[in-house]
N, C-alpha and C positions, 0 to 999 in steps of 0.2 A: 550118149544121146538120150534125152528125155522126151517123153511124149506129153503134149499139152492139147487142150481143146481149142479149136478155132473160135475166136471171139465173135465171129459172124454167124457160123452155121452149127458149131458144136462138134464138128468132126475131129477125131483124134489124129494129130499130125506131129511131126518132129518139131522140136523147138528151134531147129536150125532152118526150117523151111521159110522161104520168103513169101510164098504164095500158097494158099490153101488149094490142094488138088481138087477138092469137091466143089467149092463155090467160087474160087478164084480171088478170094479176098487177099489183098496185097498188104503184108505185114510191114514192109519197108516204109509205107506211107502212114502207118499207124502212129498216132500221136502218143508219145510217152508222157506219162504224168510228171509234170514238173512241180517241184516243191514250191509252195507258196512263200514268196519273199515279202515279209512285212516291212513296211516303211516305218522305220523307227525315228525318223526326223521329228515327227510330232511328239514322240515321247521325250526326245532330247529337249525340244522347245518347252514342253511342259515342265521338265525338271529345272530348266533355267528360270522359268516363270515362278516355280515354287521357291527357288532360292531368293529371287528378288522379292517375292511376296513375303517371305520370312523377314527380310530386312524392313519392308514397309510395316509389317506388324510390330516389329520392335520399335520402329520410329513412332508409330501411333501409341504404343505402350508407354514409351518415354514421355511423349508429349502430354498424354492424359495423366500419367502418374507422377510426373516430376514438375513439368512446367506450369500446368494449370493450377495445381495447389499452391505453388510458389507465387504465382501472380495473384491468386485469391488472397493469400496471406498478406501481401504488401498492399493490396487495395482495401481490404476489409479489416486490417488489424486494429484500427482506431474505432471503427463502428461496432464490430463484433469480435472482441478479442478471444473469446472462447472458441468460436468457430474457426477463427484464423489459426489458433494453435492446433486445433484438430486437423485442419488441412495440412499444416506443417508436419504433424505427426504421421498423417497418411502418406505424405511425400517421403518421409524417412523410411517408413515401412516398405513403400514401393521401391525405393532405391535398394534396400537390403534384399528384397525378393528378386529384383532384377539382377543383382550381383550373383546371387545363389543360382538363378536359372541360367545365367550366362556361363557360369563355371561348370555346368553339367556337361 
């Protein structure tokens, strides 16, 4: 049997006592500290959003890096041949970088 202090009056009592003999504090009705349970559903939703966001980023990266220079090349190849070739070169570099990044 261990001795503890009453949380109400501070009197030394047995740890098995249900009621403090000095102040009458009822330990059976004392609320025990419950561990905080965190709602992780928000975290799971965020992780799902991050995965979908990653795919949107890749889609934007592909559109900006591959499709737009290709369209620019076919539209402007007669008027601005040097710029059109630069856009095509940029597209090829972007494709190579995308393949490297996707393989990581």
